[in-house]
Each structure stands twice: as C-alpha cells, then as structure tokens.
C-alpha positions, -999 to +999 in steps of 0.1 A: -182-069+162-214-068+184-249-065+170-275-049+193-311-060+188-325-052+223-347-024+209-365-048+186-374-072+214-397-048+231-418-039+200-450-058+193-459-071+159-464-044+133-493-062+117-512-086+141-532-101+113-501-117+097-506-155+096-482-178+114-452-192+095-458-220+071-449-255+083-437-285+064-434-322+070-399-335+061-390-369+047-424-376+032-409-398+006-400-422+033-435-427+046-434-400+073-472-396+074-487-416+102-524-405+101-547-379+087-582-366+094-605-346+072-616-312+083-648-313+063-640-302+028-620-272+039-588-288+051-570-318+064-552-326+097-520-346+090-500-365+117-463-372+110-446-403+123-431-383+151-467-376+163-466-339+154-499-326+139-503-301+110-534-285+095-536-277+058-564-257+042-574-260+006-576-234-021-611-246-029-634-271-012-622-307-015-656-322-020-645-359-020-624-357+012-652-363+037-662-395+019-628-411+012-609-437+032-575-429+019-557-400+003-526-397-019-501-370-010-487-352-041-453-337-035-419-336-052-393-357-034-370-349-018-389-318-009-411-318+023-449-317+022-458-280+025-483-254+014-473-259-023-485-295-025-518-313-028-537-344-020-556-368-042-590-377-027-610-402-049-596-387-081-600-351-070-568-331-068-570-307-038-543-280-036-532-267-003-536-230+005-517-230+038-501-254+062-494-248+099-483-268+129-511-274+154-515-293+187-538-318+171-572-321+155-602-309+175-615-336+199-647-353+188-678-339+205-693-361+232-727-376+222-757-357+235-775-374+264-809-389+254-839-369+264-866-386+285 
C-alpha cells in the first residue's frame, strides 16, 4: 500500500508565527550539562556535553540568574531537561517557558575603542 504525500511538500506553513519544536537535553541525570550562560534574567543558554546549545526562556524574570555562579537544574530523572523543568538560581526557582536548540549563545561584543 503506497501513501502519497507529494501534494503536502509544496505547501508552505499554514501559520508562519508557530514557534519551532521544543527541544530537550537527554541523560541529564548523568551530568550531561557541560556549560551554561545567563541571558540576562529572561533566559539561559545551556550546553550539553556533546557541545550542542539550547536556549530556555523563563515564565517570569529570573532575577538572581545574572548574579549567580552556579545553578541547579530541576528535572525528574530519567526524563530529559525540557520546557517543563526549571533551574534554581540562588534560591529562586525559575520555571522554563520554552526550550529550543540554537547554534550557540550570542558572541560577546567587542570592547569599544578608546576615544582620544
């Protein structure tokens, strides 16, 4: 029995404002997090041990994140870290709103040259 889907391939997205599919980081219970970087208080960039980057946004500002040196990831093993989890930043529980795979965090801006 053959299934024809050729007609679907030529159609564009019905709703271009739909967000990309949610991502997840597997095997977090085995220390699969390599690095992280704060995205202000609005989100966090997370690097898995296979050097893939993810960006999670928060439901509300995570006020302590820009000032902390470490975070705790709150998930339910054996489930992966995904948009239903949170982090602990200096006692503040920050719940994820979304998580997507990204190429990496934005590069740091170069310092401005000194004016004479």
